[in-house]
C-alpha positions as CSV (number, residue, x, y, z in Angstrom):
1,X,-53.6,20.6,-30.9
2,X,-51.1,18.1,-32.3
3,X,-49.2,15.4,-30.3
4,X,-46.0,17.5,-30.3
5,X,-47.8,20.6,-29.1
6,X,-49.5,18.7,-26.3
7,X,-46.2,17.1,-25.2
8,X,-44.7,20.6,-25.2
9,X,-47.5,21.9,-22.9
10,X,-47.1,18.9,-20.6
11,X,-43.3,19.4,-20.4
12,X,-43.9,23.1,-19.5
13,X,-46.4,22.1,-16.8
14,X,-44.1,19.5,-15.3
15,X,-41.2,21.9,-15.3
16,X,-43.3,24.5,-13.5
17,X,-44.3,22.1,-10.8
18,X,-40.7,20.8,-10.5
19,X,-39.4,24.4,-10.3
20,X,-41.7,25.2,-7.3
21,X,-41.1,21.9,-5.4
22,X,-37.8,20.6,-6.5
23,X,-34.8,21.6,-8.6
24,X,-35.2,25.0,-10.2
25,X,-32.9,24.3,-13.1
26,X,-34.7,21.0,-14.1
27,X,-33.0,19.8,-17.3
28,X,-30.9,22.9,-17.3
29,X,-28.7,21.9,-14.4
30,X,-26.7,18.7,-13.9
31,X,-28.2,16.2,-11.5
32,X,-25.0,15.9,-9.5
33,X,-25.2,19.6,-8.6
34,X,-28.5,19.1,-6.8
35,X,-26.9,16.6,-4.4
36,X,-24.3,19.1,-3.1
37,X,-26.5,20.8,-0.5
38,X,-27.8,17.5,0.9
39,X,-24.2,16.1,1.0
40,X,-23.0,19.2,2.8
41,X,-25.7,19.0,5.4
42,X,-25.0,15.3,6.1
43,X,-21.3,15.7,6.3
44,X,-21.5,18.7,8.6
45,X,-24.1,16.9,10.8
46,X,-21.8,13.9,11.1
47,X,-18.7,16.0,11.9
48,X,-20.2,18.4,14.4
49,X,-20.4,16.0,17.4
50,X,-16.8,14.7,16.9
51,X,-15.0,17.7,15.8
52,X,-13.1,20.0,18.2
53,X,-15.4,22.7,19.6
54,X,-13.0,25.4,18.4
55,X,-13.3,24.2,14.8
56,X,-17.0,25.5,14.5
57,X,-17.9,23.1,11.8
58,X,-21.6,23.8,12.2
59,X,-21.2,27.4,10.9
60,X,-20.8,25.9,7.5
61,X,-24.5,25.2,7.5
62,X,-25.2,28.9,7.1
63,X,-24.2,28.6,3.4
64,X,-26.9,26.1,2.7
65,X,-30.0,28.3,2.4
66,X,-28.5,30.6,-0.2
67,X,-27.1,27.6,-2.1
68,X,-30.5,25.9,-2.0
69,X,-32.1,29.1,-3.4
70,X,-29.8,28.7,-6.5
71,X,-30.5,25.0,-7.0
72,X,-34.0,24.3,-5.7
73,X,-37.5,25.7,-5.7
74,X,-39.0,27.8,-3.0
75,X,-40.5,24.9,-1.0
76,X,-37.3,22.9,-0.8
77,X,-35.3,26.0,0.0
78,X,-37.6,26.9,2.9
79,X,-37.2,23.3,4.2
80,X,-33.4,23.6,4.0
81,X,-33.6,26.9,5.9
82,X,-35.7,25.4,8.6
83,X,-33.5,22.4,9.0
84,X,-30.4,24.6,9.3
85,X,-32.1,26.7,12.0
86,X,-33.0,23.5,13.9
87,X,-29.4,22.2,13.5
88,X,-27.8,25.4,14.7
89,X,-30.1,25.6,17.7
90,X,-28.7,22.3,19.2
91,X,-26.6,22.3,22.4
92,X,-23.6,21.0,20.5
93,X,-23.2,24.4,18.7
94,X,-23.0,26.5,21.9
95,X,-21.4,28.9,22.6
96,X,-20.3,29.7,19.1
97,X,-23.9,30.3,17.7
98,X,-25.8,33.1,19.4
99,X,-29.3,34.4,18.9
100,X,-28.0,37.0,16.5
101,X,-26.4,34.3,14.4
102,X,-29.7,32.5,14.2
103,X,-31.5,35.7,13.2
104,X,-28.9,36.2,10.4
105,X,-29.4,32.6,9.1
106,X,-33.2,33.2,9.2
107,X,-32.7,36.3,7.0
108,X,-30.5,34.5,4.6
109,X,-33.0,31.7,4.4
110,X,-35.8,34.1,3.6
111,X,-33.6,35.6,0.9
112,X,-32.9,32.2,-0.5
113,X,-36.6,31.5,-0.8
114,X,-37.2,34.8,-2.6
115,X,-34.3,34.0,-5.0
116,X,-35.8,30.5,-5.6
117,X,-39.2,32.0,-6.3
118,X,-37.8,34.3,-9.0
119,X,-35.7,31.6,-10.5
120,X,-38.7,29.2,-10.6
121,X,-40.7,31.8,-12.5
122,X,-38.0,32.5,-15.0
123,X,-37.3,28.8,-15.5
124,X,-40.9,28.1,-16.2
125,X,-41.0,30.8,-18.8
126,X,-37.7,29.6,-20.4
127,X,-39.2,26.0,-20.7
128,X,-42.4,27.4,-22.3
129,X,-40.4,29.5,-24.8
130,X,-38.1,26.6,-25.6
131,X,-41.1,24.3,-26.2
132,X,-42.7,26.8,-28.5
133,X,-39.4,27.3,-30.4
134,X,-39.0,23.5,-30.8
135,X,-42.5,23.2,-32.1
136,X,-41.9,26.0,-34.6
137,X,-38.7,24.5,-35.8
138,X,-40.3,21.1,-36.3
139,X,-43.0,22.8,-38.3
140,X,-40.4,24.2,-40.6
141,X,-38.5,20.9,-41.0
142,X,-40.9,18.1,-39.9
143,X,-39.9,14.4,-39.7
144,X,-39.9,12.5,-42.9
145,X,-42.5,9.7,-43.2
146,X,-40.9,6.3,-43.8
147,X,-42.7,5.9,-47.1
148,X,-43.6,8.6,-49.7
149,X,-45.8,8.1,-52.8
150,X,-47.9,5.2,-54.0
151,X,-47.7,2.5,-56.7
152,X,-44.5,1.6,-58.5
153,X,-43.0,5.1,-57.9
154,X,-43.1,5.0,-54.1
155,X,-39.9,5.3,-52.1
156,X,-38.8,4.5,-48.6
157,X,-36.8,7.3,-47.1
158,X,-35.0,8.5,-44.0
159,X,-32.9,11.5,-43.0
160,X,-30.4,12.5,-40.4
161,X,-29.8,16.2,-39.6
162,X,-27.4,17.9,-37.2
163,X,-27.2,21.7,-37.0
164,X,-23.8,23.2,-36.3
165,X,-25.4,25.0,-33.3
166,X,-26.2,21.9,-31.1
167,X,-29.2,23.3,-29.1
168,X,-31.0,24.2,-32.3
169,X,-33.2,21.8,-34.3
170,X,-33.0,23.7,-37.6
171,X,-30.1,25.5,-39.1
172,X,-29.0,26.3,-42.6
173,X,-29.6,22.9,-44.2
174,X,-33.0,21.8,-45.7
175,X,-34.5,18.6,-47.1
176,X,-37.9,17.2,-48.1
177,X,-39.4,14.4,-50.0
178,X,-42.8,15.0,-51.7
179,X,-45.1,13.1,-53.9
180,X,-46.7,14.9,-56.9
181,X,-48.3,14.3,-60.2
182,X,-44.9,13.9,-61.9
183,X,-43.4,11.5,-59.4
184,X,-41.7,11.6,-56.1
185,X,-39.3,14.6,-55.8
186,X,-36.5,15.2,-53.4
187,X,-34.8,18.4,-52.2
188,X,-31.6,18.7,-50.3
189,X,-30.1,22.1,-49.9
190,X,-27.7,24.3,-48.0
191,X,-28.4,27.9,-47.2
192,X,-25.6,30.4,-46.7
193,X,-25.0,30.7,-43.0
194,X,-26.5,28.7,-40.2
195,X,-28.4,29.2,-37.0
196,X,-31.4,31.4,-36.5
197,X,-30.6,33.8,-39.3
198,X,-30.9,31.0,-41.9
199,X,-34.2,29.5,-40.7
200,X,-36.3,32.1,-42.5
201,X,-34.6,31.3,-45.8
202,X,-35.0,27.6,-45.2
203,X,-38.7,28.0,-44.6
204,X,-39.1,30.1,-47.7
205,X,-37.3,27.5,-49.9
206,X,-39.2,24.6,-48.5
207,X,-42.5,26.3,-49.0
208,X,-41.6,27.1,-52.7
209,X,-40.5,23.5,-53.2
210,X,-43.7,22.0,-51.9
211,X,-45.8,24.2,-54.2
212,X,-43.6,23.5,-57.2
213,X,-43.8,19.8,-56.7
214,X,-47.6,20.0,-57.5
215,X,-47.4,22.5,-60.3
216,X,-44.1,22.2,-62.3
217,X,-43.8,19.4,-64.9
218,X,-40.0,19.1,-64.7
219,X,-37.0,19.8,-62.4
220,X,-36.1,23.0,-64.3
221,X,-39.5,24.5,-63.3
222,X,-39.0,23.5,-59.7
223,X,-35.5,25.1,-59.6
224,X,-37.0,28.2,-61.2
225,X,-39.5,28.5,-58.4
226,X,-36.7,28.3,-55.8
227,X,-34.7,30.9,-57.7
228,X,-37.7,33.3,-57.7
229,X,-38.3,32.7,-54.0
230,X,-34.8,33.5,-53.1
231,X,-34.8,36.6,-55.4
232,X,-38.0,37.9,-53.7
233,X,-36.5,37.4,-50.2
234,X,-33.3,39.3,-51.3
235,X,-35.4,42.3,-52.6
236,X,-37.4,42.3,-49.4
237,X,-34.2,42.4,-47.3
238,X,-32.9,45.3,-49.4
239,X,-36.2,47.2,-49.0
240,X,-36.1,47.1,-45.2
241,X,-33.5,49.7,-45.0
242,X,-32.0,47.8,-42.0
243,X,-28.5,46.5,-41.5
244,X,-29.2,43.0,-42.8
245,X,-27.1,40.7,-44.9
246,X,-28.8,40.9,-48.3
247,X,-26.5,38.3,-50.0
248,X,-28.8,35.3,-50.1
249,X,-27.8,32.2,-51.9
250,X,-28.1,28.4,-51.4
251,X,-26.9,25.2,-53.0
252,X,-29.5,22.5,-53.8
253,X,-29.8,19.1,-55.4
254,X,-33.2,18.0,-56.9
255,X,-34.1,14.4,-57.6
256,X,-37.2,13.0,-59.3
257,X,-38.1,9.4,-59.3
258,X,-40.2,8.3,-62.3
259,X,-43.7,7.1,-61.8
260,X,-42.7,3.5,-62.7
261,X,-39.7,3.7,-60.4
262,X,-37.2,2.7,-63.1
263,X,-35.3,5.9,-63.5
264,X,-34.2,9.0,-61.6
265,X,-33.6,12.5,-62.8
266,X,-31.0,14.7,-61.0
267,X,-30.4,18.4,-61.2
268,X,-27.7,20.2,-59.1
269,X,-27.3,23.9,-58.3
270,X,-23.8,24.2,-56.9
271,X,-24.4,21.2,-54.6
272,X,-22.4,18.0,-54.0
273,X,-23.8,15.3,-56.3
274,X,-25.9,12.5,-54.8
275,X,-24.6,9.0,-54.6
276,X,-26.1,5.9,-56.1
277,X,-25.5,2.6,-54.3
278,X,-26.2,0.0,-56.9
279,X,-25.2,-3.7,-57.3
280,X,-22.4,-3.5,-54.7
281,X,-20.9,-0.3,-56.0
282,X,-21.2,3.4,-55.1
283,X,-20.9,6.1,-57.7
284,X,-21.7,9.8,-58.0
285,X,-24.6,11.0,-60.2
286,X,-23.1,14.3,-61.4
287,X,-25.4,16.3,-63.6
288,X,-24.3,19.2,-65.7
289,X,-23.1,21.9,-63.2
290,X,-25.2,24.9,-62.5
291,X,-24.5,27.9,-60.2
292,X,-26.2,28.1,-56.8
293,X,-29.6,29.6,-56.2
294,X,-29.4,33.3,-55.8
295,X,-26.3,33.7,-58.0
296,X,-28.1,33.8,-61.3
297,X,-31.3,35.4,-62.4
298,X,-34.5,33.3,-62.3
299,X,-35.5,31.7,-65.6
300,X,-32.0,30.3,-66.4
301,X,-32.4,26.9,-68.1
302,X,-31.3,24.0,-65.9
303,X,-30.0,20.7,-67.3
304,X,-30.8,17.5,-65.6
305,X,-29.3,14.0,-66.0
306,X,-31.3,10.7,-66.1
307,X,-30.0,7.5,-64.6
308,X,-31.7,4.1,-64.6
309,X,-32.6,2.4,-61.4
310,X,-32.3,-1.3,-60.6
311,X,-34.0,-3.3,-57.8
312,X,-32.4,-2.4,-54.5
313,X,-30.8,0.8,-55.7
314,X,-30.4,3.4,-53.0
315,X,-29.8,7.1,-53.5
316,X,-27.9,9.1,-50.9
317,X,-28.0,12.9,-50.9
318,X,-26.0,15.0,-48.5
319,X,-24.7,18.5,-47.8
320,X,-21.0,19.6,-47.8
321,X,-21.0,19.5,-44.0
322,X,-20.5,15.7,-44.4
323,X,-17.5,15.6,-46.7
324,X,-15.9,18.8,-45.2
325,X,-15.9,17.4,-41.7
326,X,-12.4,17.1,-40.3
327,X,-10.9,15.0,-37.7
328,X,-8.2,16.2,-35.2
329,X,-5.5,15.8,-37.8
330,X,-7.3,17.9,-40.4
331,X,-8.3,15.0,-42.7
332,X,-11.7,15.1,-44.4
333,X,-14.3,12.5,-43.7
334,X,-13.9,9.7,-46.4
335,X,-17.5,9.2,-47.3
336,X,-17.0,6.8,-50.3
337,X,-14.5,4.7,-48.3
338,X,-16.9,4.3,-45.4
339,X,-19.8,3.4,-47.8
340,X,-17.5,0.7,-49.3
341,X,-17.2,-0.8,-45.9
342,X,-21.0,-1.5,-45.7
343,X,-21.4,0.3,-42.3
344,X,-25.2,-0.2,-42.3
345,X,-24.9,-3.9,-41.6
346,X,-26.1,-4.5,-38.0
347,X,-28.3,-1.3,-38.1
348,X,-31.6,-3.2,-38.4
349,X,-32.7,-2.1,-34.9
350,X,-32.1,1.6,-35.7
351,X,-33.9,1.2,-39.0
352,X,-37.0,-0.3,-37.3
353,X,-37.6,2.6,-34.8
354,X,-40.5,4.8,-35.7
355,X,-39.2,8.2,-37.0
356,X,-35.6,6.9,-36.9
357,X,-33.3,9.6,-38.2
358,X,-35.0,12.9,-37.4
359,X,-33.6,14.8,-34.5
360,X,-31.2,12.0,-33.4
361,X,-27.5,12.0,-34.1
362,X,-25.4,8.9,-33.2
363,X,-22.7,9.6,-30.7
364,X,-21.0,6.3,-30.0
365,X,-17.6,5.5,-31.5
366,X,-16.7,3.2,-34.3
367,X,-13.5,1.2,-33.8
368,X,-10.4,1.4,-36.0
369,X,-11.0,5.0,-37.2
370,X,-8.6,6.1,-39.8
371,X,-8.2,9.3,-41.7
372,X,-8.7,9.5,-45.4
373,X,-8.8,11.9,-48.3
374,X,-11.8,14.1,-49.1
375,X,-14.4,12.0,-51.0
376,X,-17.7,12.5,-52.6
377,X,-17.6,16.3,-52.4
378,X,-18.6,17.3,-55.9
379,X,-16.0,15.8,-58.1
380,X,-16.7,15.5,-61.9
381,X,-18.6,12.7,-63.5
382,X,-16.6,9.6,-64.3
383,X,-14.7,9.6,-61.0
384,X,-13.9,6.0,-59.9
385,X,-16.6,4.3,-58.0
386,X,-16.0,2.7,-54.6
387,X,-16.8,-1.0,-54.4
388,X,-17.2,-3.5,-51.6
389,X,-16.4,-7.2,-51.6
390,X,-18.9,-9.9,-51.2
391,X,-22.5,-10.2,-52.4
392,X,-24.5,-7.0,-52.8
393,X,-26.7,-6.2,-49.9
394,X,-28.8,-3.0,-50.4
395,X,-29.2,-1.1,-47.2
396,X,-32.5,0.2,-45.8
397,X,-32.5,4.1,-45.8
398,X,-32.8,4.4,-42.0
399,X,-29.9,2.0,-41.5
400,X,-27.8,3.7,-44.1
401,X,-28.1,7.3,-42.7
402,X,-27.8,6.0,-39.1
403,X,-24.6,4.2,-39.8
404,X,-23.0,7.0,-41.8
405,X,-24.0,9.5,-39.1
406,X,-22.6,7.3,-36.4
407,X,-19.2,7.1,-38.1
408,X,-19.2,10.8,-38.9
409,X,-20.0,11.6,-35.3
410,X,-17.0,9.5,-34.2
411,X,-14.7,10.9,-36.9
412,X,-15.4,14.6,-36.2
413,X,-17.3,15.1,-32.9
414,X,-17.2,18.9,-33.4
415,X,-18.7,20.0,-36.7
416,X,-18.2,23.5,-38.2
417,X,-21.2,23.3,-40.5
418,X,-24.7,21.8,-40.6
419,X,-24.8,18.2,-41.7
420,X,-27.7,16.4,-43.6
421,X,-28.0,12.9,-44.9
422,X,-31.0,11.7,-46.8
423,X,-31.5,8.3,-48.4
424,X,-34.3,7.0,-50.6
425,X,-35.0,3.4,-51.8
426,X,-37.4,3.1,-54.7
427,X,-39.7,0.2,-54.1
428,X,-40.5,-0.7,-57.7
429,X,-38.6,-3.4,-59.5
430,X,-38.3,-3.4,-63.3
431,X,-40.6,-6.1,-64.8
432,X,-42.5,-6.5,-61.5
């Protein structure tokens, strides 16, 4: 059993105990809601001795046992029922509370305990199912290691991912960084659709990529594996005879860092081109265009471009959810402009956290937000590069994706598409 699996079991056990003893909803209910029954009991208890006798304030306590049954576990609900019966039996409640009234409150208290018992059982099952689902989703898209590869061709890497469906961990985007006999290879892709229906395609493509990294000598072969995998999945869907969407396609960008770390090869299949942050400037690496996966038949030749790498160069790949994010005025997120502002400075703490990037999305605001035109969204090669003033300062991958993610979250708090950012920093220096 892995650490993630063990933590999921521990969470389910803690949730089961909390559901029986304390709040049934656990993490599913806001904390302030649990205080309402206690506050009502205290307020009614304080008002009963001083309120006019005709006001019958104490009768409000009859609502507490059913309310506790919806918010707490069976044990706490039973204690609330007993406390209400004791409070209504006091002389201050006479003559408005009769024996029949007490019997009715006792019945309602028993009903609240039964409701709390059923809710505690369903909550326990929900927590277990959610823990299993999270473990399965993390198995499909596990956290990236901070360093991939060995020798001159090793890279430091980090990623940030935010599905369009907030509760989910995996949606329609995919990414991976793998070392193989031909160098470190990177995949960033975007499957048609998002949510649960896209997870199966994401898992298939990631599996095909991980095998191709070990077997294929060039990026064209890797892309061919991905095309065949998608074609097989589409045929399987058609053969089911069910009402399923058989139109499967995905965009992807592939990168390959040479064994000596001095060059990178890039191939794109309908995907936004990656960015190269080099010597104080940011430019797009736009290889010859190719249609997305699933649009053309497997075996179509794929052209890749090569670009030299200098010490401190950083590569940033992303999905179109980044550049197509809009603010409240409808303006697109200006990725190149924000990179020119060096937003990663001051992100050293975020970069040093273990596993920084995976499953976390910055939510605090950046000051002075301004709308800008759509940038870095697949324009042709030769587009003007964005530059920043001052001496070049290459960012760490974790600091880079954390800072861009923070500004994107502030620019467009509600995203319509999945968002992925992946940065790699080759460790080798020419001549070293």
